[in-house]
VEXDO-67137 format. One record per residue: residue number from 1; residue in three letters; x, y, z of N, C-alpha, C in turn. Coordinates in Angstrom, 2 decimals, padded with zeros to 5 digits. Each point is the difference from the previous one (the first is absolute). Layout:
% VEXDO-67137
<rec resi="NUM" resn="ALA" n_xx="X" n_yy="Y" n_zz="Z" ca_xx="X" ca_yy="Y" ca_zz="Z" c_xx="X" c_yy="Y" c_zz="Z"/>
...
END
This chain:
% VEXDO-67137
<rec resi="1" resn="MET" n_xx="000.84" n_yy="-001.20" n_zz="000.00" ca_xx="-000.84" ca_yy="001.20" ca_zz="000.00" c_xx="000.88" c_yy="001.24" c_zz="000.00"/>
<rec resi="2" resn="MET" n_xx="-000.51" n_yy="001.03" n_zz="-000.67" ca_xx="000.68" ca_yy="001.29" ca_zz="-000.01" c_xx="-001.06" c_yy="001.10" c_zz="-000.10"/>
<rec resi="3" resn="PRO" n_xx="000.35" n_yy="001.23" n_zz="000.43" ca_xx="-000.99" ca_yy="001.08" ca_zz="-000.09" c_xx="-000.25" c_yy="000.40" c_zz="-001.45"/>
<rec resi="4" resn="LEU" n_xx="-001.17" n_yy="000.53" n_zz="-000.26" ca_xx="-000.40" ca_yy="000.44" ca_zz="-001.33" c_xx="000.99" c_yy="001.02" c_zz="-000.56"/>
<rec resi="5" resn="THR" n_xx="000.63" n_yy="000.77" n_zz="000.86" ca_xx="000.95" ca_yy="001.02" ca_zz="-000.44" c_xx="001.21" c_yy="-000.60" c_zz="-000.71"/>
<rec resi="6" resn="MET" n_xx="000.26" n_yy="-001.30" n_zz="000.19" ca_xx="001.15" ca_yy="-000.66" ca_zz="-000.62" c_xx="-000.33" c_yy="-000.57" c_zz="-001.38"/>
<rec resi="7" resn="ALA" n_xx="-001.27" n_yy="-000.01" n_zz="-000.37" ca_xx="-000.41" ca_yy="-000.57" ca_zz="-001.29" c_xx="000.42" c_yy="000.92" c_zz="-001.13"/>
<rec resi="8" resn="ARG" n_xx="000.21" n_yy="-000.59" n_zz="-001.17" ca_xx="000.37" ca_yy="000.77" ca_zz="-001.18" c_xx="-001.25" c_yy="000.51" c_zz="-000.73"/>
<rec resi="9" resn="VAL" n_xx="000.15" n_yy="001.12" n_zz="-000.67" ca_xx="-001.10" ca_yy="000.57" ca_zz="-000.79" c_xx="-000.40" c_yy="-000.99" c_zz="-001.09"/>
<rec resi="10" resn="GLY" n_xx="-001.30" n_yy="-000.24" n_zz="-000.12" ca_xx="-000.52" ca_yy="-000.87" ca_zz="-001.03" c_xx="-000.09" c_yy="-001.47" c_zz="000.39"/>
<rec resi="11" resn="GLU" n_xx="000.55" n_yy="-000.36" n_zz="001.14" ca_xx="000.01" ca_yy="-001.39" ca_zz="000.46" c_xx="-001.27" c_yy="-000.30" c_zz="000.80"/>
<rec resi="12" resn="GLU" n_xx="-000.72" n_yy="-001.05" n_zz="-000.38" ca_xx="-001.21" ca_yy="-000.37" ca_zz="000.75" c_xx="000.38" c_yy="-000.88" c_zz="001.18"/>
<rec resi="13" resn="ASN" n_xx="-000.54" n_yy="000.33" n_zz="001.17" ca_xx="000.26" ca_yy="-000.75" ca_zz="001.22" c_xx="-001.30" c_yy="-000.30" c_zz="000.71"/>
<rec resi="14" resn="SER" n_xx="000.06" n_yy="-000.96" n_zz="000.90" ca_xx="-001.17" ca_yy="-000.37" ca_zz="000.79" c_xx="000.23" c_yy="000.47" c_zz="001.44"/>
<rec resi="15" resn="ILE" n_xx="-001.01" n_yy="000.61" n_zz="000.60" ca_xx="000.12" ca_yy="000.48" ca_zz="001.38" c_xx="-000.06" c_yy="-001.20" c_zz="000.94"/>
<rec resi="16" resn="LYS" n_xx="001.00" n_yy="-000.09" n_zz="000.89" ca_xx="000.06" ca_yy="-001.10" ca_zz="000.96" c_xx="-000.56" c_yy="000.42" c_zz="001.36"/>
<rec resi="17" resn="LYS" n_xx="000.31" n_yy="001.26" n_zz="000.40" ca_xx="-000.38" ca_yy="000.45" ca_zz="001.33" c_xx="-000.02" c_yy="001.53" c_zz="000.01"/>
<rec resi="18" resn="VAL" n_xx="-000.88" n_yy="000.57" n_zz="000.82" ca_xx="-000.05" ca_yy="001.45" ca_zz="000.18" c_xx="000.24" c_yy="000.27" c_zz="001.48"/>
<rec resi="19" resn="GLY" n_xx="001.04" n_yy="000.77" n_zz="000.28" ca_xx="000.37" ca_yy="000.29" ca_zz="001.39" c_xx="-000.44" c_yy="001.40" c_zz="000.41"/>
<rec resi="20" resn="GLY" n_xx="000.50" n_yy="000.44" n_zz="001.14" ca_xx="-000.32" ca_yy="001.33" ca_zz="000.52" c_xx="-001.09" c_yy="-000.03" c_zz="001.04"/>
<rec resi="21" resn="LYS" n_xx="-000.41" n_yy="001.20" n_zz="000.42" ca_xx="-001.07" ca_yy="000.13" ca_zz="000.99" c_xx="-001.33" c_yy="-000.47" c_zz="-000.58"/>
<rec resi="22" resn="GLU" n_xx="-000.92" n_yy="-000.35" n_zz="000.85" ca_xx="-001.33" ca_yy="-000.48" ca_zz="-000.43" c_xx="-000.67" c_yy="001.01" c_zz="-000.92"/>
<rec resi="23" resn="GLU" n_xx="000.11" n_yy="001.27" n_zz="000.32" ca_xx="-000.62" ca_yy="001.06" ca_zz="-000.81" c_xx="000.60" c_yy="000.01" c_zz="-001.42"/>
<rec resi="24" resn="THR" n_xx="001.30" n_yy="-000.15" n_zz="-000.10" ca_xx="000.68" ca_yy="-000.02" ca_zz="-001.30" c_xx="-000.40" c_yy="-001.24" c_zz="-000.79"/>
<rec resi="25" resn="ARG" n_xx="-000.03" n_yy="-001.15" n_zz="000.66" ca_xx="-000.39" ca_yy="-001.25" ca_zz="-000.68" c_xx="-001.42" c_yy="000.08" c_zz="-000.52"/>
<rec resi="26" resn="ARG" n_xx="-000.89" n_yy="000.58" n_zz="000.79" ca_xx="-001.40" ca_yy="000.13" ca_zz="-000.41" c_xx="-000.12" c_yy="000.93" c_zz="-001.22"/>
<rec resi="27" resn="PHE" n_xx="000.73" n_yy="001.12" n_zz="000.02" ca_xx="-000.02" ca_yy="000.93" ca_zz="-001.12" c_xx="000.50" c_yy="-000.68" c_zz="-001.27"/>
<rec resi="28" resn="LEU" n_xx="001.12" n_yy="-000.71" n_zz="000.09" ca_xx="000.55" ca_yy="-000.68" ca_zz="-001.17" c_xx="-000.94" c_yy="-001.09" c_zz="-000.51"/>
<rec resi="29" resn="ALA" n_xx="-000.65" n_yy="-000.72" n_zz="000.91" ca_xx="-000.96" ca_yy="-001.04" ca_zz="-000.40" c_xx="-001.18" c_yy="000.62" c_zz="-000.74"/>
<rec resi="30" resn="ASN" n_xx="-000.45" n_yy="001.17" n_zz="000.44" ca_xx="-001.13" ca_yy="000.67" ca_zz="-000.64" c_xx="000.30" c_yy="000.42" c_zz="-001.44"/>
<rec resi="31" resn="ILE" n_xx="001.27" n_yy="000.26" n_zz="-000.31" ca_xx="000.34" ca_yy="000.38" ca_zz="-001.38" c_xx="000.56" c_yy="-001.18" c_zz="-000.80"/>
<rec resi="32" resn="GLY" n_xx="-000.09" n_yy="-001.21" n_zz="000.58" ca_xx="000.31" ca_yy="-001.20" ca_zz="-000.78" c_xx="001.28" c_yy="-000.73" c_zz="000.36"/>
<rec resi="33" resn="PHE" n_xx="000.78" n_yy="000.51" n_zz="000.94" ca_xx="001.26" ca_yy="-000.64" ca_zz="000.36" c_xx="-000.25" c_yy="-001.10" c_zz="001.04"/>
<rec resi="34" resn="VAL" n_xx="-000.37" n_yy="-001.17" n_zz="-000.49" ca_xx="-000.25" ca_yy="-001.16" ca_zz="000.87" c_xx="000.87" c_yy="-001.16" c_zz="-000.49"/>
<rec resi="35" resn="PRO" n_xx="000.39" n_yy="-000.92" n_zz="000.90" ca_xx="000.82" ca_yy="-001.14" ca_zz="-000.42" c_xx="-000.64" c_yy="-000.79" c_zz="-001.13"/>
<rec resi="36" resn="GLY" n_xx="000.85" n_yy="-000.39" n_zz="-000.96" ca_xx="-000.47" ca_yy="-000.76" ca_zz="-001.15" c_xx="-000.28" c_yy="000.85" c_zz="-001.23"/>
<rec resi="37" resn="THR" n_xx="-000.11" n_yy="001.31" n_zz="000.17" ca_xx="-000.29" ca_yy="000.90" ca_zz="-001.11" c_xx="001.28" c_yy="000.29" c_zz="-000.78"/>
<rec resi="38" resn="HIS" n_xx="-000.11" n_yy="000.10" n_zz="-001.32" ca_xx="001.15" ca_yy="000.34" ca_zz="-000.84" c_xx="000.14" c_yy="001.51" c_zz="-000.09"/>
<rec resi="39" resn="VAL" n_xx="001.25" n_yy="000.47" n_zz="000.07" ca_xx="000.28" ca_yy="001.42" ca_zz="-000.04" c_xx="001.22" c_yy="000.23" c_zz="-000.89"/>
<rec resi="40" resn="THR" n_xx="-000.05" n_yy="001.09" n_zz="-000.79" ca_xx="001.10" ca_yy="000.34" ca_zz="-000.89" c_xx="000.37" c_yy="001.46" c_zz="000.21"/>
<rec resi="41" resn="ILE" n_xx="001.27" n_yy="000.28" n_zz="000.21" ca_xx="000.46" ca_yy="001.39" ca_zz="000.13" c_xx="000.06" c_yy="000.61" c_zz="-001.39"/>
<rec resi="42" resn="ILE" n_xx="-000.68" n_yy="001.13" n_zz="-000.17" ca_xx="-000.01" ca_yy="000.69" ca_zz="-001.29" c_xx="001.15" c_yy="001.00" c_zz="-000.05"/>
<rec resi="43" resn="THR" n_xx="000.14" n_yy="000.81" n_zz="001.06" ca_xx="001.07" ca_yy="000.98" ca_zz="000.05" c_xx="000.19" c_yy="000.49" c_zz="001.44"/>
<rec resi="44" resn="GLU" n_xx="001.13" n_yy="000.67" n_zz="000.21" ca_xx="000.27" ca_yy="000.66" ca_zz="001.29" c_xx="000.20" c_yy="001.48" c_zz="-000.30"/>
<rec resi="45" resn="ILE" n_xx="-000.74" n_yy="000.83" n_zz="000.73" ca_xx="000.11" ca_yy="001.44" ca_zz="-000.20" c_xx="000.26" c_yy="000.65" c_zz="001.35"/>
<rec resi="46" resn="SER" n_xx="001.15" n_yy="000.63" n_zz="000.14" ca_xx="000.43" ca_yy="000.69" ca_zz="001.22" c_xx="-000.34" c_yy="-000.76" c_zz="001.28"/>
<rec resi="47" resn="GLY" n_xx="000.37" n_yy="-001.27" n_zz="000.03" ca_xx="-000.21" ca_yy="-000.80" ca_zz="001.20" c_xx="-001.32" c_yy="-000.75" c_zz="000.05"/>
<rec resi="48" resn="ASN" n_xx="-001.00" n_yy="000.48" n_zz="-000.72" ca_xx="-001.28" ca_yy="-000.70" ca_zz="-000.04" c_xx="000.03" c_yy="-001.09" c_zz="-001.06"/>
<rec resi="49" resn="VAL" n_xx="-000.78" n_yy="-001.04" n_zz="000.23" ca_xx="-000.03" ca_yy="-001.13" ca_zz="-000.92" c_xx="-001.38" c_yy="-000.08" c_zz="-000.63"/>
<rec resi="50" resn="ILE" n_xx="-000.05" n_yy="-000.10" n_zz="-001.32" ca_xx="-001.27" ca_yy="-000.18" ca_zz="-000.70" c_xx="-000.05" c_yy="-001.46" c_zz="-000.43"/>
<rec resi="51" resn="VAL" n_xx="-001.06" n_yy="-000.68" n_zz="000.44" ca_xx="-000.12" ca_yy="-001.43" ca_zz="-000.29" c_xx="-001.30" c_yy="-000.30" c_zz="-000.73"/>
<rec resi="52" resn="ASN" n_xx="-000.01" n_yy="-001.11" n_zz="-000.69" ca_xx="-001.19" ca_yy="-000.50" ca_zz="-000.65" c_xx="-000.48" c_yy="-001.18" c_zz="000.85"/>
<rec resi="53" resn="ILE" n_xx="-001.20" n_yy="000.11" n_zz="000.55" ca_xx="-000.56" ca_yy="-001.05" ca_zz="000.84" c_xx="-001.47" c_yy="-000.14" c_zz="-000.32"/>
<rec resi="54" resn="LYS" n_xx="-000.43" n_yy="-001.21" n_zz="-000.25" ca_xx="-001.40" ca_yy="-000.28" ca_zz="-000.36" c_xx="-000.50" c_yy="000.92" c_zz="-001.11"/>
<rec resi="55" resn="GLU" n_xx="000.80" n_yy="000.14" n_zz="-001.06" ca_xx="-000.33" ca_yy="000.82" ca_zz="-001.16" c_xx="-000.23" c_yy="001.48" c_zz="000.32"/>
<rec resi="56" resn="SER" n_xx="000.60" n_yy="000.49" n_zz="001.09" ca_xx="-000.07" ca_yy="001.41" ca_zz="000.36" c_xx="001.41" c_yy="000.49" c_zz="000.29"/>
<rec resi="57" resn="ARG" n_xx="000.22" n_yy="001.29" n_zz="-000.23" ca_xx="001.29" ca_yy="000.59" ca_zz="000.34" c_xx="-000.16" c_yy="000.74" c_zz="001.32"/>
<rec resi="58" resn="VAL" n_xx="000.92" n_yy="-000.28" n_zz="000.92" ca_xx="-000.07" ca_yy="000.57" ca_zz="001.34" c_xx="001.38" c_yy="000.56" c_zz="000.36"/>
<rec resi="59" resn="ALA" n_xx="000.03" n_yy="001.18" n_zz="000.58" ca_xx="001.26" ca_yy="000.59" ca_zz="000.48" c_xx="000.06" c_yy="-000.14" c_zz="001.51"/>
<rec resi="60" resn="ILE" n_xx="001.11" n_yy="-000.54" n_zz="000.49" ca_xx="000.20" ca_yy="-000.12" ca_zz="001.44" c_xx="001.39" c_yy="000.52" c_zz="000.35"/>
<rec resi="61" resn="SER" n_xx="000.17" n_yy="000.40" n_zz="001.24" ca_xx="001.29" ca_yy="000.52" ca_zz="000.44" c_xx="001.01" c_yy="-001.13" c_zz="000.11"/>
<rec resi="62" resn="ARG" n_xx="001.26" n_yy="000.36" n_zz="-000.03" ca_xx="001.07" ca_yy="-000.99" ca_zz="000.13" c_xx="-000.10" c_yy="-000.72" c_zz="001.35"/>
<rec resi="63" resn="GLU" n_xx="-000.41" n_yy="000.72" n_zz="001.05" ca_xx="-000.14" ca_yy="-000.59" ca_zz="001.34" c_xx="-001.07" c_yy="-001.09" c_zz="-000.01"/>
<rec resi="64" resn="MET" n_xx="-001.12" n_yy="000.25" n_zz="-000.67" ca_xx="-001.05" ca_yy="-001.02" ca_zz="-000.07" c_xx="000.44" c_yy="-001.17" c_zz="-000.85"/>
<rec resi="65" resn="ALA" n_xx="000.68" n_yy="000.29" n_zz="-001.11" ca_xx="000.48" ca_yy="-001.07" ca_zz="-000.89" c_xx="000.98" c_yy="-000.91" c_zz="000.75"/>
<rec resi="66" resn="ALA" n_xx="000.75" n_yy="000.56" n_zz="000.94" ca_xx="000.96" ca_yy="-000.80" ca_zz="000.77" c_xx="-000.70" c_yy="-000.99" c_zz="000.93"/>
<rec resi="67" resn="LYS" n_xx="-001.26" n_yy="000.23" n_zz="000.33" ca_xx="-000.75" ca_yy="-000.89" ca_zz="000.88" c_xx="-000.67" c_yy="-001.17" c_zz="-000.76"/>
<rec resi="68" resn="ILE" n_xx="000.04" n_yy="000.08" n_zz="-001.33" ca_xx="-000.63" ca_yy="-001.04" ca_zz="-000.83" c_xx="001.09" c_yy="-000.99" c_zz="-000.42"/>
<rec resi="69" resn="MET" n_xx="-000.14" n_yy="-001.24" n_zz="000.44" ca_xx="001.00" ca_yy="-001.03" ca_zz="-000.32" c_xx="-000.45" c_yy="-000.82" c_zz="-001.21"/>
<rec resi="70" resn="ILE" n_xx="000.94" n_yy="-000.22" n_zz="-000.91" ca_xx="-000.29" ca_yy="-000.78" ca_zz="-001.21" c_xx="000.88" c_yy="-001.23" c_zz="-000.05"/>
END
């Protein structure tokens, strides 16, 4: 396992675990970041990560991306 921040742009990965505080985990789950879901990094812009998840593009901070294990 490694954090989402270590993934390469364009590489599809599967989410294994979501860490962090309960509030953070709940927020990420609400926007689709749950174990078993496929996620692809589209680009990184000034520390933020734009990912493709469940056919939607979502921008999350680098800190949140570090809590998502792939």
